[in-house]
C-alpha positions as CSV (number, residue, x, y, z in Angstrom):
1,M,-221.0,13.1,3.5
2,A,-220.5,14.9,0.3
3,D,-220.5,18.0,1.8
4,S,-217.6,17.1,4.1
5,P,-214.5,19.6,3.6
6,A,-212.3,16.5,4.2
7,L,-213.6,14.7,1.3
8,W,-213.2,17.7,-0.9
9,V,-209.4,18.4,0.5
10,A,-208.9,14.6,-0.2
11,I,-210.0,15.0,-3.9
12,V,-207.5,17.8,-4.1
13,S,-204.7,15.7,-2.7
14,F,-205.6,12.5,-5.3
15,V,-205.9,14.8,-8.3
16,A,-202.5,16.5,-7.1
17,G,-200.8,12.8,-6.6
18,M,-202.0,11.8,-10.0
19,R,-200.8,15.1,-11.6
20,A,-197.1,14.5,-9.8
21,A,-197.1,11.1,-11.0
22,I,-197.9,12.1,-14.7
23,L,-195.2,14.6,-14.7
24,W,-192.8,11.9,-13.1
25,Y,-193.7,9.2,-16.0
26,R,-193.2,12.0,-18.6
27,A,-189.8,12.9,-17.1
28,S,-188.6,9.4,-17.2
29,K,-189.6,9.2,-20.6
30,V,-187.5,12.0,-22.1
31,N,-185.2,10.6,-24.7
32,V,-181.9,12.0,-26.0
33,A,-182.4,13.2,-29.9
34,P,-179.3,14.4,-31.4
35,I,-179.3,17.8,-32.9
36,W,-178.9,16.0,-36.2
37,E,-182.2,14.4,-36.0
38,H,-184.0,17.9,-35.1
39,D,-182.6,19.3,-38.2
40,G,-183.5,16.5,-40.5
41,Q,-179.7,16.1,-41.5
42,I,-177.6,12.9,-41.1
43,E,-175.1,12.2,-38.4
44,P,-171.8,14.2,-38.9
45,I,-169.1,12.2,-40.3
46,D,-166.4,13.7,-37.9
47,P,-166.7,11.7,-34.8
48,T,-165.7,14.9,-32.7
49,R,-168.5,16.8,-34.2
50,A,-170.9,14.1,-33.5
51,S,-169.8,13.6,-30.2
52,Q,-170.5,17.2,-29.4
53,H,-174.0,16.9,-30.6
54,L,-174.5,14.1,-28.4
55,I,-173.3,15.9,-25.5
56,I,-175.5,19.0,-26.3
57,A,-178.5,16.7,-26.5
58,T,-177.8,15.0,-23.3
59,Y,-177.6,18.4,-21.9
60,Q,-180.8,19.3,-23.1
61,T,-182.5,15.9,-22.3
62,M,-181.3,16.6,-18.7
63,Q,-182.9,19.9,-18.6
64,Q,-186.6,18.7,-19.8
65,S,-186.4,15.9,-17.4
66,S,-185.5,17.9,-14.3
67,A,-188.0,21.0,-15.2
68,L,-190.5,17.9,-15.1
69,N,-189.0,16.7,-12.0
70,R,-189.2,20.0,-10.5
71,R,-193.0,20.3,-11.3
72,A,-193.9,16.9,-10.2
73,A,-192.1,17.5,-6.7
74,V,-194.3,20.7,-6.2
75,W,-197.4,18.8,-7.2
76,T,-196.3,15.8,-4.8
77,A,-195.9,18.5,-1.8
78,L,-199.4,19.7,-2.6
79,S,-200.9,16.4,-2.6
80,V,-199.0,15.5,0.7
81,V,-200.0,19.0,2.5
82,A,-203.8,18.4,1.3
83,G,-203.6,14.8,2.5
84,A,-202.7,15.7,5.9
85,A,-205.2,18.7,6.2
86,S,-207.7,16.3,5.1
87,T,-207.1,13.8,7.8
88,L,-206.9,16.7,10.1
89,I,-210.3,18.0,9.2
90,A,-211.6,14.6,9.5
91,V,-210.4,14.1,12.9
92,L,-211.2,17.5,14.3
93,T,-214.9,17.5,12.8
94,N,-215.7,14.0,13.8
95,G,-214.2,14.6,17.3
């Protein structure tokens, strides 16, 4: 049983699925941090400048989150393919 190819492919599927879940969790936890917080400064007094900083920070946050989501999607696809392959191997070897 431990030498079964289906078992090893199922383990790959599980690991890939867990990696995807971790990446999606991290993507959901990316926070918007204004530029002045990164630079150790105070919030600009000018409301227009403060708004610009927040817009830039929001854009950067969306980029980080989407990069993590993209990686998570690839890991999910790997998990699905490995899971299907594991099932197919098990069916074909156990006849």
